[in-house]
C-alpha positions in Angstrom: 118.5 -119.3 153.2 121.4 -118.5 155.5 120.9 -121.8 157.4 119.3 -122.9 160.6 121.0 -122.4 163.9 123.7 -125.1 164.7 124.1 -127.5 167.5 126.1 -126.1 170.4 124.6 -122.6 170.0 122.7 -120.9 172.8 119.0 -121.1 171.9 117.6 -117.6 171.3 115.0 -116.8 174.0 111.5 -116.1 172.9 108.0 -115.4 174.2 105.2 -116.0 171.6 101.5 -116.4 171.9 99.9 -119.8 171.3 96.6 -120.6 169.6 94.7 -119.5 172.7 96.5 -116.2 173.0 98.5 -117.3 176.0 102.2 -116.4 176.3 104.6 -119.3 175.8 108.3 -118.8 176.5 111.4 -120.9 175.9 112.0 -120.9 179.6 108.6 -122.7 180.1 110.4 -125.8 178.8 113.5 -125.6 180.9 113.1 -129.0 182.5 112.5 -131.0 179.3 113.6 -131.4 175.7 111.8 -129.1 173.2 111.5 -129.7 169.5 110.7 -126.5 167.7 109.0 -127.1 164.3 109.3 -124.1 162.1 106.9 -124.3 159.1 105.7 -121.8 156.5 101.9 -121.5 156.8 98.8 -123.1 158.3 96.5 -124.7 155.9 99.0 -125.2 153.1 99.0 -128.8 151.8 102.6 -129.7 152.8 102.3 -128.1 156.3 99.0 -129.9 156.8 100.7 -133.2 156.0 103.8 -132.4 158.2 101.9 -131.5 161.3 99.4 -134.3 160.9 102.4 -136.7 160.8 103.9 -135.3 163.9 100.5 -135.5 165.7 100.5 -139.2 165.0 103.8 -139.7 166.7 103.4 -137.1 169.4 102.7 -139.8 172.2 106.1 -141.4 171.3 107.8 -138.0 171.4 106.3 -137.4 174.9 107.5 -140.9 176.0 111.0 -139.7 175.2 110.6 -136.8 177.6 110.2 -134.2 174.9 107.6 -131.6 174.0 107.0 -130.4 170.4 105.6 -127.0 169.3 105.0 -125.6 165.9 106.0 -122.0 165.0 104.9 -120.1 161.9 104.1 -116.5 161.0 100.3 -117.1 161.2 98.1 -115.4 163.8 96.8 -117.0 166.9 93.3 -117.1 165.3 94.6 -118.9 162.3 96.5 -121.4 164.5 93.4 -122.1 166.5 91.4 -122.9 163.4 94.2 -125.0 161.9 94.5 -127.1 165.2 90.8 -127.6 165.3 90.6 -128.7 161.6 93.5 -131.2 162.0 92.7 -132.3 165.6 96.2 -131.2 166.7 97.1 -131.2 170.4 100.6 -129.6 170.1 100.9 -125.9 170.8 101.2 -123.7 167.7 103.0 -120.4 168.3 102.4 -117.3 166.4 105.7 -115.7 165.1 103.4 -112.9 163.9 104.4 -109.6 165.3 107.1 -108.6 164.6 106.7 -111.0 161.7 109.2 -113.8 161.7 111.4 -112.4 164.5 111.9 -115.8 166.2 112.2 -117.7 162.9 115.0 -115.2 161.9 116.7 -115.6 165.3 116.9 -119.4 164.7 118.0 -119.1 161.1 114.7 -120.6 159.9 113.6 -117.8 157.5 113.2 -117.5 153.7 113.6 -113.8 153.0 112.3 -114.0 149.4 109.1 -115.8 150.5 108.7 -113.7 153.7 108.0 -116.7 155.8 109.5 -119.4 157.9 111.5 -122.2 156.3 110.8 -125.8 157.2 113.2 -126.6 160.0 113.5 -128.6 163.2 115.5 -127.5 166.3 116.0 -129.6 169.4 116.6 -127.5 172.5 117.6 -128.8 175.9 118.6 -126.6 178.9 118.8 -123.5 176.7 121.2 -125.1 174.2 120.6 -126.2 170.7 121.4 -129.9 170.6 120.4 -130.7 167.0 118.9 -128.9 164.0 117.7 -129.7 160.5 116.4 -127.6 157.6 114.9 -129.0 154.4 116.5 -128.0 151.1 113.1 -126.8 149.8 109.9 -125.8 151.6 108.0 -128.7 149.9 110.1 -131.4 151.6 108.7 -132.8 154.9 111.3 -133.7 157.5 110.3 -137.2 158.6 109.5 -138.1 162.1 112.5 -140.5 162.1 114.8 -137.4 162.2 113.1 -136.3 165.4 113.5 -139.8 167.0 117.1 -140.1 165.9 117.9 -136.6 167.5 116.1 -137.5 170.7 118.0 -140.8 171.1 121.4 -139.4 170.4 
């Protein structure tokens, strides 16, 4: 792992498709804080636990004026099924084709695993304000990290 993008960096622009096939761009969030949640794969046990946890605290994240979206290399179809199974309301964006392009741009990529790492990035007004990457893909970044980043 080369390491996730650092605070103070310009956030790489992107346009990805969500679980419904609709285009979602970084610029769609220009007027609010955006937490990008990079994760390896839908339906894996750790990712399931991680996104379920974030869903539980999503109302509090919204209260802080922030939006949260998940990004992985899964397809839009897989994202839709994953959201339905877990009753998720956050958008899940498909970094599917070219595979991992956005994850790589944000430094959230594990080359040997050919998938996204587990990382969080807070973007505001096109600038990375905070980022965090787990040491291993089996570690879940707690929601407390998100709330600490939003309040600082």
